[in-house]
C-alpha angles and dihedrals in degrees: 000000000000118000129197094277092053093054093046096052090045087053092051091048091048090049093051093044098049093044089055093042091049091051090048091055091049097042108106095191131036093197125099095191128046121236137133128190133021115348114242128244118283089245088065090076094057086066091065099265119143118253121239100227102179094043092047094050093050094043091051090052094048093048091050089050097046106027103019093233133117101237140103093218128002098308128077114248136205096182091095128042118229103242101092096034088053088052092054091044092053091053092046089052093051094043107032121186145135109322096197120089123224131198092256106042148019124233112267093235091059088058091048092052088054094044091053089050089052088056091047092051089050090049088054089057089054092048090054088053092050093047093051097041102040097041096048092041088058091044091057093041095240134101091204099047111143093218092057088055093053093038086064101037099050099052090041091053091047092051092047087064097040108127096210092053091047093050099047093046086075101041136084091251132116097234100096095050091043095052091048092054094046091050093045090052092047094050094050091045094051092041097060109345088242109176087215086083085078086078093058092047089049090054089049090058089055088053095049120007090215087082094057094102097039090103088074097072093032098052091061091057094056093097100231142030096256094053090046092055093048090049091053093047092051092043093057095038095089092036099054095068089055092049089047088054090053091049089053095046102034105016090236128106094221128134102222141339094229092079096062092038094054093044091057101033096045116012102039094031093054089050091049091047096051096040096049098034095237131129120275090244091054090049091051093048090051094052096040090059088071091061118097104229092180085094123074093196107111094199090054089051090047091053090048091048092049093051092047091047095048091047090052094046093049089058090066106018098158095047089047092050090053092047091046095054093041092054093041091055088058090072085075091057097045113096141203102190089091090057091048094050094050094046093046092056090051105265110148093219131158128192094265092056100037100102092046091055092052104040111012100043119072096259117162118268089237092057090048091050091050090050094048091048094048094047090048091052091046093053092045093053093049094048092046093052091044089057091046089051091053090050091047092054095044091053093047113018092174139109124319091022087054091060091048093051093045091054091045091049092045095055092040092056098039094045085079126190103323113116099224127132091210088072090063094053096090092054098042094085092053091048089054091047094049093044091053090052089069088071092058093046091053092050092049094056 
């Protein structure tokens, strides 16, 4: 029979699912970036041009399905890793349909990709509940401890209402799948410290390269040397075939070209811009002149870009550290409720046109006021729970809080200097879990 706790978590899951489903039905555009036509060469992005994430992911999936090659035009690419494109390809294979959009409808399989992401996002809510409940139940030595119940319900409820999670569940972006894998790996890791979780974290790195170095903090929490070695082997097991492919295609054992590109175009360029008092574009142009564009090998360009960027950063390490953390903190101030509101009322808006829709177009003052209020509340909630999470860790800097803070710190540092709320999405569940732990600590006093 169902008890009160069963009904409540089912209610939270239904709330999260139907909010996401409702947004999916109202969302006029599944793209996050705005681009029409043939996608440019990968080398184009080393010249400071913005990538077209959504279009690239979908083009990669279609090319794998039709031509069995990892490319978004006729050339192989290493700018994106294969995890999320493989996910889309698998769904397209199971639910084939017309892959050309018309002015009146969207292909059925695009809807199915988004619907499956809605289910995955809802599953992430349940994983947060399991992490909070099971871990704190064990900590208190009771499977029926009331705190464990609320330690799962509260962060799960908060995540069910999280605007960034809601938005990206209905977009051609890797965030929803990535967060699900990170949470699944965390839950299994905390449940039994099984080193096999290394396989899941390795897959997460193939979905988003930002997770490539996450094995560093996790391997030290394995408990002993043998488990650490098994964890590392399993972490790199899904990654090595991809690196082998890059060796075969580009003659370099590198993971992706996006790392060196971002380090030069964003990190080093922002440092150059702020230190010399020049525009960001001028700083990029100055640093890009040091690249040897005689090569068409993107991994070679990425290696060049990484060396140039690191050399520039090491000239001013303290100033760069300050800029890096200042910019990284901005991901907590960036919002997505404005995007949700505009899409829900039928505005076909992408990230590149978002500010124009709000402030440059002749939107009503009431709508602008609603957007300003919602974004303010969103930022306030995130900052408040971040402070509670810090307090929770300071009062109990032990396992599993140590794992939570390590994951938060990892994504905070590696998110870099791009002011985008989507980069905080992987750490939001752990902030909610840590913040909720302050309730337990207060009750135990």
